TORKOLKE-230860 format. One record per atom (N, C-alpha, C): residue in three letters; x, y, z. Coordinates in steps of 0.001 Angstrom, whole numbers, plus 500000, padded with zeros to 6 digits. Each point is the difference from the previous one (the first is absolute). Last residue first. Example, Ala and Ser with C-alpha at 12.3 -4.5 7.8 and 13.67 -1.06 7.14 Angstrom:
Ser512850497750507080/Ser500820501190500060/Ser499230501090500730/Ala500290494280499930/Ala499110501190500000/Ala500900501200500000/
***
This chain:
Arg364899056329729396/Arg500566499259498559/Arg501685499369499955/Arg497471503071503473/Arg499722498779500278/Arg500836499001498676/Ala499252505061499652/Ala501150499423500932/Ala499932498434500667/Leu496586501402497127/Leu501477500233499486/Leu500656499768501133/Ala496015500795501659/Ala500143498333499140/Ala501597500213499267/Glu498497503628502140/Glu500574498875501087/Glu499786498567498994/Glu498984504357498019/Glu501354499760500462/Glu500650499025500708/Val495154499849498485/Val501056500126499277/Val501644500135500378/Phe496807501064502885/Phe499591498402499540/Phe500896500105498971/Arg499715504243500982/Arg500629499141501306/Arg500138498862499293/Ala497497502310497388/Ala501485500744499084/Ala500642498896501587/Ala495828500467500343/Ala500233499055499032/Ala501648500194499804/Ser498315502825503153/Ser499628498630500454/Ser500819499014498539/Leu499466504547499121/Leu501259499495500428/Leu499939498737500853/Ala496107501221497694/Ala501172500438498755/Ala501279499362501004/Arg495625500754501838/Arg500143498781499685/Arg501350499730499100/Ala499311504236502252/Ala500100498510500936/Ala500379499206499316/Asp498664503391496975/Asp501308499935500549/Asp500592498913501121/Asp495727501673497083/Asp500610498385500645/Asp501097500359500570/Gly498178503421497407/Gly499414500373500767/Gly500461498425501038/Phe499136499420494812/Phe500188500793500821/Phe499798500339500948/Gly501599495317498931/Gly498961500970499366/Gly500565500909500550/Ala503977497204499906/Ala498918499959500620/Ala499048500906498935/Ile505112497766499652/Ile498975500915499254/Ile499054499188500806/Ile505110498828500225/Ile498818499564499971/Ile499174501400499822/Gln504984498532497697/Gln499165500601500725/Gln498506499835500159/Val505580498263499443/Val498784500065499568/Val499100500889500853/Gly505710500249498858/Gly498854499984500927/Gly498940499168499259/Val505400499487499859/Val498976500397499100/Val498900499868500568/Pro505789500992501040/Pro498952499512500310/Pro498741500050498691/Leu505428499302500274/Leu499220501081499459/Leu498776499332500421/Gly504585498322499888/Gly498764500078501722/Gly499237501010499244/Gly502782497552496898/Gly500529501645500037/Gly499352500292501232/Asp497316496542498081/Asp501291500419499435/Asp500540501347500461/Thr495459499230502154/Thr500337499391498759/Thr501520499932499974/Val495538499615503192/Val501374500690500197/Val500543499705498753/Asp494685500534501751/Asp501384499040499548/Asp500837500745500147/Ala496099501435502306/Ala499615498833499589/Ala500721498998499649/Pro498246505051502366/Pro501468499474499064/Pro499393497984500406/Ile496150503869499711/Ile500854498878500847/Ile501018499681499426/Asn496524504425499741/Asn501135499056499395/Asn500194499261501017/Val494933502431499289/Val501144499668501155/Val500821499136499113/Cys495400503544498896/Cys501299499172499770/Cys501198499329501173/Pro494321502539499376/Pro501070499744500604/Pro501101498976499365/Val496793503033497236/Val500185498927500855/Val501051499914500516/Gly498679503359496176/Gly499662500238501286/Gly500291498887501345/Met499939500678494830/Met498715499042500595/Met499694500699501213/Leu504312500879498081/Leu498968500940498824/Leu498939499305500891/Thr503464497547501260/Thr500435501652500646/Thr498180500870499530/Trp501319495986498215/Trp499041499868501462/Trp500287501376500543/Leu501388499359495432/Leu498670499860500292/Leu499285500057501218/Arg504988500255499123/Arg499232500991499863/Arg497961500154499630/Asn504152496530500560/Asn499656500388501754/Asn498492501686499760/Phe503211496514496382/Phe499180499534501501/Phe499056500188501059/Arg503083502695497095/Arg498926499454498880/Arg499383498746500477/Ala503410503623501135/Ala499134499482501184/Ala498965499531499129/Asp505463499718499210/Asp498722500411499426/Asp498824499953501003/Gly505777501718500681/Gly498977498688499696/Gly499000500622499678/Thr503287502848500867/Thr499496499344501289/Thr499368498668500053/Ser504227501941496772/Ser498794500100500542/Ser499649499652500980/Ala504214500487499120/Ala499714500792499012/Ala498344499662499835/Leu503953498230502848/Leu498649500975500695/Leu499703500763498807/Gly501907494607499956/Gly500233501332500283/Gly498833500710500321/Lys498566495688498509/Lys501035500298500344/Lys500372501334499782/Pro495230498352501807/Pro500983499724498591/Pro501291500579500634/Ala496545496978503350/Ala500330501683499413/Ala500760499888498921/Ala496528495562499869/Ala501076500811501108/Ala500579501712499240/Gly495595498235498096/Gly501235499111500541/Gly500788500886500854/Pro495683502166498907/Pro500367498901498540/Pro500923499329500323/Ala497309501400504555/Ala500660500718498510/Ala500240498593498637/Ser497011499200503655/Ser500224501478500820/Ser500687500285498938/Phe496302496098499248/Phe501468500303500069/Phe500307501763500051/Thr495878497091501794/Thr499984500044498913/Thr502343500374500260/Leu494560498272502557/Leu501264500344500161/Leu500726499988498368/Leu495056501437503220/Leu501015499513498913/Leu501487499718499379/Val495456499249504351/Val501369500679499255/Val500001499513498696/Asp495992498173502022/Asp500648501057501064/Asp500956501268499460/Val496441496921496940/Val500987499837500469/Val500394501097501416/Asp496261499754497297/Asp500051498890499912/Asp501301499497500755/Asp498244504597498878/Asp498453498696500631/Asp500718498556500538/Phe502485504251497503/Phe500160499190501576/Phe499448499112500357/Ser499544501969496089/Ser500956499565499699/Ser500468499219501953/Lys497109503871499081/Lys499528498638499512/Lys500678498866500485/Ala501615503906499960/Ala499374500077500680/Ala499641498721500378/Leu501726501431496063/Leu500838499820500963/Leu499318499498501008/Ala497632502509497469/Ala500413499119498727/Ala501003498895501452/Arg499237504374500519/Arg497927499315500119/Arg500802498274500019/Arg503478503036498940/Arg500289500409500952/Arg498536498772500685/Ala500145501161495440/Ala500634499579500485/Ala500083499255501458/Arg497805503599498417/Arg499390498885499176/Arg500560499048501048/Asn502507503881500369/Asn498707499260500852/Asn499004499117499814/Ala503461501409496895/Ala500536499626501478/Ala498913499684501258/Ile498733501497495429/Ile500612498880500162/Ile500780499805501286/Ala498732504175499586/Ala498935499454499718/Ala500540498276500550/Arg503059503319499482/Arg499629499812501266/Arg498359499205499833/Ala502332500701495893/Ala500977499007500959/Ala499401500127501228/Glu497499503229497213/Glu499751498469499702/Glu500827499056501161/Asp501352504541500413/Asp498383499931500648/Asp499876497992498959/Tyr503843501865498553/Tyr500600499594501236/Tyr498395499769500889/Thr499669501508495330/Thr500831498475500606/Thr499962499800501008/Ala498662504094498893/Ala498325499160500035/Ala500770498498500070/Pro503017504104500802/Pro499309499760500861/Pro498673498293500097/Lys504930500048496896/Lys498558501026500140/Lys498879499597501007/Ile505968499914499307/Ile498722499134499856/Ile498473500801499952/Gly504998500958499419/Gly498577500637498478/Gly499248499194500761/Val504375499721501868/Val499883501642500029/Val498194500060499580/Asn503323495971500347/Asn498601500184500299/Asn499411501473500375/Glu504669498771498887/Glu499450499143498789/Glu498225500136500217/Asp503110502322503223/Asp499774500764498584/Asp499387499147498792/Leu500846498616504432/Leu499136501100499980/Leu500120500059498713/Lys503098497285500348/Lys498490498859500169/Lys499118501211499913/Glu504476501388500343/Glu499338499262498236/Glu498547499647500339/Arg501650501472503725/Arg500213501369499286/Arg499656499232498587/Met501143497033503368/Met498770500306500068/Met499587501284499420/Leu504514498412499690/Leu499042498949499135/Leu498411500459501032/Pro503643502969500557/Pro499942499352497964/Pro499199499326500504/Pro499694503302503440/Pro501090499008499740/Pro499441499252499180/Ile498727505057501216/Ile499542498921500115/Ile500933498727499300/Glu501139504638499938/Glu500558499748501291/Glu499048499003500135/Asp498873502158496091/Asp501116499460500016/Asp500648499412500964/His495569502210500300/His500351498859499201/His501010499428499634/His497759503772503365/His501241498761499962/His500777499054498899/Thr495985503003500453/Thr500414500765499789/Thr501351499652500488/Arg496063497372498701/Arg499860500896498996/Arg501633501151500937/Tyr499127495916502030/Tyr499849499903498335/Tyr500673501149499058/Glu498948500085504814/Glu501361499251499709/Glu500631500115498377/Trp495275501109501283/Trp500718500978500203/Trp501481499585499733/Ala496838496528499730/Ala499544501127498970/Ala501096501173500241/Leu498489495223502117/Leu501860501237499727/Leu499956500797499129/Ala495412497470500531/Ala501094500671501481/Ala501453500265499958/Gln497511499216496519/Gln499255500858500471/Gln500692500590501495/His501391497083496976/His500234500935499376/His499155501071500830/Ala499921495367501767/Ala501155500621499759/Ala500362501170499308/Glu495953497671499130/Glu500094500643501374/Glu501006500852500284/Phe500259497519495962/Phe498283500999500014/Phe500088500751501199/Glu503014495746500272/Glu500480501603498953/Glu499214501253499685/Gln497915495322502333/Gln501257501176500834/Gln500653500525499115/Val496454498239498252/Val499287500426501023/Val501491500512500708/Val500416497563496313/Val499436501382499778/Val499506500786501447/Pro501749495579499837/Pro501421501050499924/Pro499001501343499690/His497784496230500830/His500838500449501130/His500570501189499945/Ile497152496828497086/Ile500008502073499706/Ile500645500210501021/Arg500309495329499069/Arg500418500708498828/Arg500069500884500152/Trp498081497792503298/Trp501545499702500290/Trp500185501027498398/Ala495706499081500811/Ala500967500902500673/Ala501185500079500337/Glu497785496957497023/Glu499576501286499486/Glu500856501246500845/Ala499346495533501641/Ala501282500103498888/Ala500312501047499919/Val495906499417502075/Val501586500107500970/Val501161499900499351/Ile495349499476497425/Ile500686500899500746/Ile501297500797501124/Glu498775495190497795/Glu500507500996499469/Glu499889501240500248/Pro500044496189504049/Pro499133500642499131/Pro500695501176498484/Met502673495614502972/Met499637501817500322/Met499255500245498879/Ala501489494941501485/Ala500006501052499019/Ala499245501709500263/Leu502138495469503624/Leu499313500662499424/Leu499992501359498548/Thr501157494844503430/Thr500994501063499073/Thr498199501284499507/Arg501042496981504656/Arg499071499909498246/Arg500994501432499523/Val501014496988504880/Val500330501167499394/Val498961499639498468/Ser500213498923506192/Ser499327499540498424/Ser500853501186499173/Ala501960498710504693/Ala499394501199499197/Ala499866499004498580/Gly502673497436503350/Gly498536499853500111/Gly499257501420499243/Ala504656499317500390/Ala500037500576500947/Ala498164499846500546/Arg502168498734496345/Arg500189499066500382/Arg499641500396501433/Glu499430502677496569/Glu498920498791499847/Glu500243499111501161/Val502844504014499563/Val498425500379500383/Val499326498754500275/Ala504307499549497819/Ala500202500020501832/Ala498751500236500386/Ala500431499754494979/Ala500126498651500530/Ala499988500779501680/Val499591503423497901/Val498536499741499746/Val500338498450500749/Ala503483502502499845/Ala499827500676500870/Ala497988498793499792/Ile503950499323496724/Ile500151499545501804/Ile498948500258500554/Arg499461501923495575/Arg499584498465500129/Arg500297499052501505/Leu501687504730499212/Leu498172499618500053/Leu499608498596500531/Ala504417501545498729/Ala499247499943501543/Ala498816500191499956/Gln501903498868495507/Gln500403499180501477/Gln499272500602501391/Gly499240502646496409/Gly499147499243499554/Gly500420498845501103/Ser502643503493500531/Ser498578500357500088/Ser499159499558499444/Ser504528499059498550/Ser499748499774501049/Ser498961500719500929/Gly500092499667495184/Gly500065498368500418/Gly500215500454501822/Glu498057504314497133/Glu500721499159500506/Glu500429498509500092/Pro495048502236498422/Pro501226500086500733/Pro501324499337499389/Ala496311501729496985/Ala499783498882500884/Ala501480500176500879/Gly495601503454498443/Gly501414499376499530/Gly500166499024501133/Ala496268502412500510/Ala501141500518500201/Ala501269499581499139/Phe495456498329499647/Phe500238500998499850/Phe501302501263500185/Glu499204495603501924/Glu500377499915498934/Glu499549501277499416/Gln499615498365504640/Gln500250501500499839/Gln500903499741498367/Met498893496693503298/Met500854500045499500/Met499806501085499170/Val498103497948504284/Val499787501100499265/Val500887499933499474/Leu497491496912503917/Leu501064500332499288/Leu500291500821498682/Gly496804499593505125/Gly499907499489498572/Gly501494500783498814/Ile498096497535505328/Ile500934500644499058/Ile500008500355498941/Arg497898498781505084/Arg499637499959498337/Arg500536500945499339/Pro501896499501505569/Pro499360500579499064/Pro500072498800498428/Thr500139499660505509/Thr500604499293498301/Thr499164500292498988/Thr501127501413505844/Thr499087500008498234/Thr500927499441498972/Lys502222500622504766/Lys498224499318500353/Lys499080499577498305/Ala504398502663501304/Ala500350498115499726/Ala498627499328499839/Ala500234505192499866/Ala500037499359498517/Ala500169498519500217/Asp497889503983503225/Asp501287498776499950/Asp499618499347499093/Gly499304505510500623/Gly499204498546499913/Gly500940498818499730/Leu500157505515500348/Leu501417499107500537/Leu499272498404500032/Leu497972504071498539/Leu501299499439498640/Leu500553498832500775/Glu496352501958502868/Glu499537498969499056/Glu500953499069498443/Pro500524504301503251/Pro500282498773500066/Pro499352498972499538/Arg500848505286498839/Arg498826498823500088/Arg500889498625500017/Asn501741505123500145/Asn499196499432501267/Asn499512498541499772/Thr503079502307496871/Thr498983499921500073/Thr499394499975501258/Met504220499201499605/Met499775501062499321/Met498251501097500339/Ala501668495385501325/Ala500263501231501134/Ala499756501325499447/Ser499777496176497448/Ser498696499705501006/Ser500291501159500904/Leu502897499532496706/Leu499136500485499194/Leu498532500231500994/Gly504012497767501251/Gly500524501299499905/Gly498752500976499349/His500165495523501396/His499507500778500513/His500838501283499785/Ala499546497010496859/Ala498377499853500813/Ala500597500938500902/Leu503862499038497583/Leu499240500762499339/Leu498344500448500626/Asp503113496454502034/Asp500637501701500324/Asp498851500805498765/Glu498917495795499616/Glu499498499677501331/Glu500936501620500237/Val501179498565496019/Val498728500457499675/Val499366499575501388/Gly505092501387499136/Gly499312498653499912/Gly498564500644500234/Ala503521503255500155/Ala501064498649499629/Ala498679498576499722/Ala498908505177498637/Ala500483499229501072/Ala501054498534499588/Phe497333505044497633/Phe500112498383499930/Phe501173500182501328/Leu495159502836497715/Leu500710499612500763/Leu501404498997499948/Gly496602503951497234/Gly500011498465500503/Gly501165500207500901/Val495934503242497322/Val501383499912500988/Val499809498542500236/Thr497964502503495095/Thr499790498934501354/Thr501314500041501262/Asp497822502107494403/Asp500953500240501240/Asp499715499565501920/Leu497009500512495816/Leu501160498763499808/Leu500805499637501241/Met497163503819498245/Met498944498673499976/Met500877498855500533/Trp502239504114499369/Trp499193499851500987/Trp498597498957500425/Ser505435501056498006/Ser498622499666499210/Ser499021499792501566/Tyr504085501686500824/Tyr500267499899498588/Tyr498511499936499353/Cys502030502916504778/Cys498863498880499101/Cys500515499853498257/Lys502198500427505391/Lys499782500433498483/Lys498825499677499483/Val499076500200504893/Val501076498997499187/Val499907500737498846/Gly497531501311503531/Gly501297500697500049/Gly500769499249499367/Val495444497655500607/Val500186501962500105/Val501474499742500645/Thr497369496061498812/Thr501267500495499159/Thr500312501854500145/Pro497856495011503833/Pro500307501447498915/Pro500636500399499179/Leu498390494547501008/Leu500903501170500783/Leu499740501350499150/Leu496815496935498704/Leu500574499557501341/Leu500662500792500757/Arg499587500717495251/Arg499568500744501011/Arg499755499493501487/Tyr500081496503496020/Tyr499892500967499862/Tyr499464501072501194/Ser502188495268501574/Ser498884500471498770/Ser499947501513499653/Pro504544498294501298/Pro499005499536500802/Pro498633500518498761/Lys504724497796499493/Lys499592501455499437/Lys498667499543500616/Ile504525497596501944/Ile498528500298499739/Ile499964501238499209/Ala504023496432501217/Ala499214501139499654/Ala498867500098499997/Ala505169497384501526/Ala498031499558499683/Ala499780501654499840/Val505163498107498213/Val499040500403501304/Val498899499647499734/Gly503858499432496517/Gly499754498940501169/Gly499278500702500959/Cys500755502291496010/Cys501441499835501027/Cys499561499064501435/Phe497658500750495913/Phe501319500018499280/Phe501014499974501423/Ser495140500151500461/Ser500376498594499209/Ser501294499993500250/Ala498540504035501290/Ala499919499225500819/Ala500565498227499643/Pro499230503498497316/Pro501263500709500244/Pro500337498547501191/Arg495807500190497835/Arg500878499419498994/Arg500841500231500906/Ile496935501370501813/Ile499631498438499697/Ile501261499828499782/Val499575504702500085/Val499829499415501696/Val499880498895499606/Ser499848502513496330/Ser500759500397500420/Ser500088499251501395/Gly497509499787495866/Gly500210499047500759/Gly501153500206500566/Gly496799503659498397/Gly500075498900499099/Gly500109498220500159/Thr499918503557502768/Thr499024500766499165/Thr499938499296499063/Gln501872499933505131/Gln499699499469499033/Gln499283500252498805/Thr503423500933504911/Thr498432500656499402/Thr500020498998498669/Gly502547499759505430/Gly500645500323497850/Gly498270500258499929/Leu502947499216505284/Leu498798500546499162/Leu499991500381498409/Ala502360496895504543/Ala499973501000498884/Ala498840499992499401/Leu502923497015504502/Leu498070501185499057/Leu500846500102498914/Pro503313497787502649/Pro498659499073500426/Pro499121500687498906/Ile505803500909499618/Ile498214501087500686/Ile499349498945499829/Met504149498556498106/Met500043501426500850/Met498987500450501089/Gly500894495780496898/Gly500459500249500950/Gly499337501000501093/Ala499829499241495252/Ala501721499752500753/Ala499705500073501098/Ala496069500457497626/Ala500601498145499874/Ala501135500238500430/Val497826504146500717/Val499142498402500928/Val500758499367499534/Ala501408503192497805/Ala500232500578500950/Ala499388498643500903/Ala498946500228495649/Ala501871499576500141/Ala499727500355501436/Ala495992501158498789/Ala500281498835499812/Ala501549499308500258/Ser498603504488500173/Ser499374499627500607/Ser499973498223500161/Gly502582502646496530/Gly500359500343501392/Gly499066498847500834/Ser498297501006495664/Ser501406498955499881/Ser499976499977501456/Ser495924500977497659/Ser500225500154501538/Ser501643498868500367/Ser497266501043495423/Ser501241500964500565/Ser500140500403501417/Gly501204495783497565/Gly499616501136500141/Gly498731500384499956/Gly504676496059500447/Gly498760500395499744/Gly499702501417499969/Pro504196497657500736/Pro498724499965500850/Pro498795500590499903/Thr504513498150496870/Thr498812501221500358/Thr499354499460501151/His504703498050498624/His498921499622499861/His498995500927499936/Gly504710498558501740/Gly499945500835498179/Gly498772499647499878/His501059499295504526/His499831501428499803/His500482499942498237/Asn497054496532503478/Asn501136500112498747/Asn500301501467499398/Arg497306499423503558/Arg499725498475500378/Arg501177499745498756/Pro498650504167501100/Pro500844499387501345/Pro500599498738499312/Asn498661503735496655/Asn499675498783500131/Asn500605499795501064/Leu500505505421498836/Leu500588498262499832/Leu499121498906500644/Thr499624505968498312/Thr499801498653500716/Thr500425498675499635/Ala499523504301498088/Ala501545499698499963/Ala499633498944501436/Thr495898501181496564/Thr500941500743501124/Thr501014499113499776/Pro496486500475495598/Pro500857499259501395/Pro500662500815500674/Asp495677501429497274/Asp501181500119499634/Asp500903499263501255/Arg494789500454499072/Arg500741499501499266/Arg502236499476500351/Ser495570502058503443/Ser499851499852498534/Ser501243498914500063/Ala499025502986503761/Ala499376498384499865/Ala499830500282498583/Phe501836503513500920/Phe498900499768500258/Phe499285498789500092/Ala505319499301499185/Ala499276501655499905/Ala498398500575499999/Thr502045495217502411/Thr499946500522498490/Thr499375501296500614/Thr501709498856503975/Thr499134499605499169/Thr500258500569498791/Thr502029498739505330/Thr499987500398498670/Thr498745499862499037/Thr500268500642505426/Thr500219499364499097/Thr499769500433498636/Lys500421502242505213/Lys499240500056498716/Lys500627499108498858/Gly499931500257505814/Gly500154500383498835/Gly499425499642498802/Ile499257498782504708/Ile501083500133499961/Ile501028500529498786/Ile495526499787503137/Ile500176500341499231/Ile501363500333499473/Thr496841496967503583/Thr501028501130499563/Thr500329500370498733/Ala495352498052502500/Ala501618499503499619/Ala500311501555499905/Gly496168499302502212/Gly500676499904500809/Gly501311499669499037/Ala495250501422498957/Ala500271498495500416/Ala501446499544501095/Arg498779504380497976/Arg498788499431500860/Arg500006498630500556/Arg503410501328496225/Arg500265501141501299/Arg499079499160500904/Leu498767498762495970/Leu501162499054500746/Leu500311500564501300/Met496746502346497578/Met499677498404499933/Met500842499357500871/Glu501265503628497775/Glu499628500483501314/Glu499006499000500920/Val501844499358495653/Val500748500392501096/Val499698500036500966/Val497096500028496586/Val500408498845500508/Val501065500207500739/Ser498342503797498589/Ser498769498681500653/Ser500525499379500434/Ala503529503276498801/Ala498849499386499114/Ala499304499233500758/Asp503031504285501598/Asp500244498528499917/Asp498337499338499296/Ala502174505148500557/Ala499135499518500481/Ala500374498249499808/Arg501952503920497875/Arg499412500740501401/Arg499982498837500709/Pro503554499288495818/Pro498549500042500657/Pro499954500467501374/Gln504274500675496573/Gln499723499370501033/Gln498357500170500445/Trp503889499391495954/Trp499067500607500421/Trp498906499610500581/Gly504257499133498158/Gly500529500805501125/Gly498390500683500229/Arg499987498520494886/Arg501371499735501184/Arg499883500629500917/Tyr496929499485496516/Tyr499897499963501385/Tyr500609499623500755/Ile500996500177495052/Ile498874500635499889/Ile499870500123501760/Ser502647496519498500/Ser500724501415500689/Ser499088500969499744/Ser498426495074501363/Ser499868500795498942/Ser500894501021500050/Gly498396496206502805/Gly500927499832499102/Gly500090500787498873/Met497134500986503782/Met499416499428499021/Met501046499331498681/Glu500863502433504751/Glu500124500656498403/Glu499485499010499232/Thr499216501732505407/Thr499757499087499174/Thr500061500590498345/Pro502286500871505412/Pro499731499987498833/Pro499089498858498828/Phe499549499900505560/Phe501443499881498546/Phe499154500550498814/Asp497386500776504425/Asp501143499821500291/Asp501690499993499307/Ala494704499821498860/Ala500531501763500568/Ala501177499712500218/Thr498237496800495956/Thr500541499735501374/Thr499877501220500862/Asp497620497192495157/Asp500642501744500896/Asp500012499170501814/Ile500379497275495184/Ile499625499879500825/Ile500179501577501090/Ile502267497819496579/Ile498968500972499264/Ile498793500428500918/Asp504069497273501266/Asp500506501123499370/Asp499054500535499160/Lys499548495676503482/Lys500510500364498536/Lys499739501751499957/Ile500520497816504276/Ile499450500055499482/Ile500564500868498551/Gly501151496220504653/Gly500129501011498566/Gly499085499513499439/Val500126499178505237/Val499810500062498899/Val499966500638498944/Ala501157497307505146/Ala500673501420499517/Ala499454499232498271/Ile498333499101505338/Ile499828499292498139/Ile500555501516499469/Gly498994500198504804/Gly501424499335499703/Gly500147499181498877/Arg495124500987501016/Arg501161500387500961/Arg501168499140500047/Leu494919499666498380/Leu501771499892499211/Leu501051500758500256/Pro495522499767502495/Pro500161498749499023/Pro501547499277499484/Gly499591504676504225/Gly499068499372498325/Gly500042499069499493/Ala503454503100503530/Ala498757499291499777/Ala499345499787498278/Gly504304502356501134/Gly499476499791501567/Gly498884499086499811/Ala503550501194495922/Ala498904499791500815/Ala499873499623501089/Ala504580500184497856/Ala498707499263500068/Ala499388500854500615/Arg503855501943497167/Arg499572499521500939/Arg498883499337499820/Ala504406502027496745/Ala498614499609500469/Ala500000499136501325/Arg504027502046497827/Arg499639500364501313/Arg498227499446500241/Pro502005499990495361/Pro501279498990500979/Pro499321500311501354/Asp496741500845495653/Asp500731500425501035/Asp500692499498501136/His499292499953494057/His499757499457501291/His500248500606501218/Cys499493500038494013/Cys500171500919501284/Cys499616499008501015/Val499971498327496179/Val499826501376499306/Val501066500390500996/Phe499881494807499435/Phe499436500980500454/Phe500745501760499508/Ala501588494970498906/Ala498269500401500015/Ala499013501057500463/Gly504927498121498846/Gly499607501083499403/Gly498168500036499811/Ile504257496329500927/Ile498571500510499474/Ile499280500768499590/Thr504215499781501976/Thr500641499764498932/Thr498212499688499306/Glu500148502416503788/Glu501283500926498980/Glu500170498804499086/Asp496875498762503518/Asp499513500854498852/Asp501201500781499234/Gln500710496441504206/Gln499336499775498364/Gln500005500828499093/Ala501085500594504420/Ala501010499171499556/Ala499396499520498554/Gly497759503456502177/Gly501612500195500699/Gly500609498984499034/Ile495528499396501022/Ile500078500481499173/Ile501720500667499412/Ala498934497034503654/Ala499787499359498411/Ala500122500867499129/Glu499616501910504062/Glu501580498753500206/Glu500072499370498619/Leu495957502617501444/Leu501402500774499636/Leu500724499569499652/Ser496959496856501207/Ser499354500797498617/Ser501505500798499628/Gln499755498719504776/Gln500817498661498897/Gln499389500179498382/Ala498773503341503284/Ala501650499997500104/Ala499919499076499158/Ile495716499599501008/Ile500195501620499646/Ile501411499599499492/Ala498919497357502825/Ala499239499523498838/Ala500760500952499239/Ala500690501354504642/Ala500972498461499319/Ala499827500228498537/Asp496751502469502465/Asp501399500720499224/Asp500947498717499526/Ala495831498361502129/Ala499988500472498941/Ala501273500877498749/Ser501195496027503774/Ser498968501238499600/Ser499794500552498743/Leu500417494494501812/Leu500283501187499076/Leu499757501459500587/Asp498202496036501931/Asp501246499309499728/Asp500537500967499046/Gly495173500730501918/Gly501645500313500487/Gly501155499806500156/Arg495429498902498018/Arg500268498785501279/Arg501077501126500455/Asp498536502097496197/Asp498889499571501292/Asp500352499133500906/Ile503051500565496168/Ile499727501621500892/Ile499185499955500958/Arg500561496101497515/Arg501281500466500819/Arg499825501239500176/Arg496784499231497303/Arg499852498685501102/Arg501255500003500676/Gln500041502938496347/Gln498720500498500952/Gln500030498633501249/Leu502983499328496671/Leu500256500600500577/Leu498779500525500780/Glu498957497278497306/Glu500858499153500937/Glu500699500940501128/Ala497171501480496101/Ala499790499216500807/Ala500513499135501339/Leu502208501877496344/Leu499074501541500367/Leu499422499457501445/Ser504511497524497300/Ser498219500022500526/Ser499502501656500903/Ile504531499408496669/Ile499672500614501486/Ile498368499865499888/Met504001496966496450/Met498822501345500074/Met500090499963501521/
***
């Protein structure tokens, strides 16, 4: 994979020109994407910007995020050829930081359930996950050093785990969603994929102009709360093994680890996440559902049909539960710095019929807290499995710092 932070250092030293860095990504896309299928489209004539902390950094943009110089088709025939007039806010943030938007990456239709044709670079017979399929796969295959995705249930952390890359779902609205096709306005969160945690920190810091995100993890020994998410069901053996490996590694590195039981209201929030998601989806996609019902892909259409009758009162009750759960979760950080838990139920499922299950992600999306995936193990067949670090709302710097601690501890095992 391509390290964003290392590219920055080489460009700053003059060892590599910014245009040469972009040329490397274009060469890798040309060599690999015909097989992997991570991109919907890309610009083979892309050039580097002249200035900015992300000059020379090629970025892929999930194809539900508006771009003024590429179509935004949202993985759907309904929007085939649709050309926005303006960039989404997050794309403009990247451009201001000097990044080169090199192309659009594949997404499940409207960031929902129906799989793309994108292959997992680690094992072509398995899904790369979704809905940010192309973004995770493009980084994992070494085509680009940075990509944007979105998460409504588990669509950043889960594909990162399946493809063996680092990823962050930041705190709710740290990154704006203006110009991002909405599925659920209470849940949708823009996230980043990169080779390692340091790379995520450099990318997010440059986008947001927040230098505190670059904190030195090597000087921090976190207090870690282990959360097993029993309310979400049992993990597969591969995820259980990955979590055990991570716990042993951080304890050897000096971190304290204690098992935390989540309050019952937090488990209740996990149960009502689908109510919030699907009620809001019917509002956000009302025009598509009414005028293009038969063009909506089958898995998404089936889910929308099933949930057409959710009452406003049911939705209001779910929001109230979520608010109480957020307050209860905040208290869980009184005695620990971060939480450690599963990133996915297991390794990437075989075949492309499913993008996997978001049951170990959806609570944290509803809570709006920052989550970082760290690759922790590799199973038979070369399939990666990650673990995720979670910090309190707004504490993205701590989440990244602790994730780097975990990453470095795993590297020493």
